C-alpha positions as CSV (number, residue, x, y, z in Angstrom):
1,X,-32.8,-45.1,-14.8
2,X,-30.1,-43.0,-14.6
3,X,-27.6,-43.3,-11.4
4,X,-27.3,-40.5,-8.4
5,X,-24.2,-38.1,-8.2
6,X,-21.6,-38.3,-5.4
7,X,-23.1,-35.0,-3.9
8,X,-27.1,-36.6,-4.1
9,X,-25.5,-39.6,-2.6
10,X,-23.9,-37.9,0.4
11,X,-27.3,-35.9,0.9
12,X,-28.8,-39.3,1.3
13,X,-26.2,-40.0,3.9
14,X,-26.5,-36.6,5.6
15,X,-30.1,-37.5,6.1
16,X,-30.6,-34.2,3.9
17,X,-32.1,-35.2,0.7
18,X,-35.6,-34.5,-0.3
19,X,-38.4,-37.3,-1.1
20,X,-38.0,-37.6,-4.1
21,X,-34.1,-37.9,-4.1
22,X,-35.1,-41.0,-1.7
23,X,-37.2,-42.4,-3.6
24,X,-35.0,-42.5,-6.9
25,X,-32.1,-43.6,-4.3
26,X,-34.5,-46.9,-3.3
27,X,-35.6,-47.4,-6.6
28,X,-31.8,-47.3,-7.4
29,X,-31.1,-49.5,-5.2
30,X,-33.4,-52.3,-5.6
31,X,-32.9,-52.4,-9.1
32,X,-29.1,-52.1,-10.3
33,X,-26.6,-53.7,-8.9
34,X,-23.7,-51.5,-10.0
35,X,-25.7,-48.7,-8.1
36,X,-25.9,-50.8,-4.7
37,X,-21.8,-51.2,-5.2
38,X,-21.2,-47.7,-5.4
39,X,-23.8,-46.5,-3.0
40,X,-21.7,-49.1,-0.3
41,X,-18.5,-48.1,-1.5
42,X,-19.5,-43.9,-0.8
43,X,-21.2,-45.2,2.7
44,X,-17.7,-46.8,4.1
45,X,-15.7,-43.4,2.9
46,X,-18.8,-41.3,4.3
47,X,-18.8,-43.6,7.9
48,X,-15.3,-43.5,7.6
49,X,-14.7,-40.2,7.6
50,X,-17.0,-39.4,10.1
51,X,-15.3,-41.5,12.3
52,X,-11.9,-39.4,12.3
53,X,-11.3,-36.7,15.3
54,X,-10.8,-33.4,14.0
55,X,-7.8,-32.3,15.0
56,X,-6.8,-28.8,15.8
57,X,-3.4,-27.4,16.5
58,X,-2.5,-26.5,20.1
59,X,-2.3,-22.7,21.0
60,X,1.6,-23.0,22.0
61,X,2.3,-24.6,18.2
62,X,0.7,-21.6,16.9
63,X,2.6,-19.4,19.6
64,X,5.7,-21.3,18.5
65,X,5.1,-21.2,14.9
66,X,4.3,-17.2,14.8
67,X,7.5,-16.3,16.6
68,X,10.2,-18.0,14.4
69,X,8.6,-16.4,11.0
70,X,11.0,-14.2,10.3
71,X,9.7,-10.7,9.5
72,X,11.2,-8.8,7.2
73,X,12.3,-5.2,8.3
74,X,10.7,-2.5,7.5
75,X,12.8,0.3,5.1
76,X,12.7,3.7,6.5
77,X,12.7,5.7,3.8
78,X,15.0,8.1,3.7
79,X,15.1,11.7,2.3
80,X,17.6,11.3,-0.5
81,X,15.0,9.0,-1.9
82,X,12.1,11.1,-1.8
83,X,14.3,14.1,-3.7
84,X,13.0,13.6,-6.9
85,X,9.3,14.3,-5.4
86,X,11.1,17.1,-3.5
87,X,12.9,19.0,-6.8
88,X,9.3,18.1,-8.6
89,X,7.0,20.1,-5.6
90,X,9.6,22.6,-5.7
91,X,9.4,23.3,-9.8
92,X,5.8,23.3,-9.1
93,X,5.9,26.1,-6.8
94,X,8.5,27.9,-8.9
95,X,5.9,27.6,-11.7
96,X,3.0,28.6,-10.2
97,X,4.9,31.4,-8.4
98,X,6.3,32.6,-12.2
99,X,2.8,32.6,-13.4
100,X,1.3,34.4,-10.7
101,X,4.2,37.2,-10.6
102,X,3.5,37.3,-14.8
103,X,-0.1,37.2,-14.8
104,X,0.3,40.1,-11.3
105,X,2.7,41.9,-13.2
106,X,1.0,42.4,-16.8
107,X,-2.3,43.5,-14.9
108,X,-0.4,46.4,-12.7
109,X,1.7,47.2,-15.2
110,X,1.4,51.1,-16.7
111,X,3.6,50.3,-19.4
112,X,2.0,50.2,-22.9
113,X,2.9,47.0,-25.5
114,X,3.0,49.0,-28.7
115,X,1.2,46.6,-31.3
116,X,2.1,47.4,-34.4
117,X,-1.5,47.8,-36.8
118,X,-2.0,46.7,-40.5
119,X,-3.1,49.7,-42.2
120,X,-5.9,47.3,-44.9
121,X,-7.4,45.0,-42.2
122,X,-9.6,46.1,-39.8
123,X,-9.9,42.8,-38.8
124,X,-6.5,42.2,-37.5
125,X,-6.5,45.2,-36.1
126,X,-9.6,44.4,-34.0
127,X,-7.7,41.2,-33.0
128,X,-4.4,41.9,-31.6
129,X,-5.0,43.7,-28.4
130,X,-3.1,44.4,-25.5
131,X,-4.6,40.3,-23.8
132,X,-4.2,38.8,-27.3
133,X,-0.3,39.4,-26.4
134,X,-0.4,39.2,-22.7
135,X,-1.8,35.8,-23.5
136,X,0.6,34.5,-26.0
137,X,3.7,35.8,-24.2
138,X,2.3,33.5,-21.5
139,X,1.9,30.4,-23.5
140,X,5.2,30.7,-24.4
141,X,6.8,30.8,-21.3
142,X,4.6,27.6,-20.9
143,X,6.1,25.7,-23.9
144,X,9.8,26.8,-22.8
145,X,9.0,25.5,-19.5
146,X,7.4,21.5,-21.3
147,X,10.3,21.9,-24.0
148,X,13.0,22.7,-20.8
149,X,11.2,19.5,-19.1
150,X,11.0,17.2,-22.1
151,X,14.8,18.3,-23.3
152,X,16.7,18.7,-19.5
153,X,14.9,17.3,-16.9
154,X,13.0,14.1,-18.0
155,X,17.1,12.8,-19.4
156,X,18.5,14.0,-16.2
157,X,16.0,11.6,-14.0
158,X,16.2,8.7,-16.5
159,X,19.7,8.9,-16.3
160,X,19.5,9.0,-12.4
161,X,17.1,5.7,-12.5
162,X,19.3,3.6,-14.3
163,X,22.7,4.6,-12.1
164,X,20.7,3.8,-9.0
165,X,19.1,0.3,-10.5
């Protein structure tokens, strides 16, 4: 016969085992001396554990422990540590303002942009409109700002991080 696991044996000792498990346990006790010795060891351990009182720390101990724990002081961030975010926010505002003013100027200006006409290709003449030229100027502005960001601002702030560390 197969022996019971420790968990099943402790279920028998706790009195929460099923009838099948109790029947198997009784059969093993009567047939196997090895199982009977092992069961008696676990029974001794079980009763020793039941006899131990459960200890709870006193409220005074908990209060003393909490009073003696050294908490790290909360660091207040100075405005200089937020300088990078302030600069980026200011640059974003200027970027949005520049685009807004550019769109407003182009939409309300009466000045005409002279677009060169190609005599032989009518498709090119239809394609090069005032809106396209304005859009290309705006795209060039965005590309210029992206290059400025990559070549000037990013190395500057990476250098700042290296020095602060």
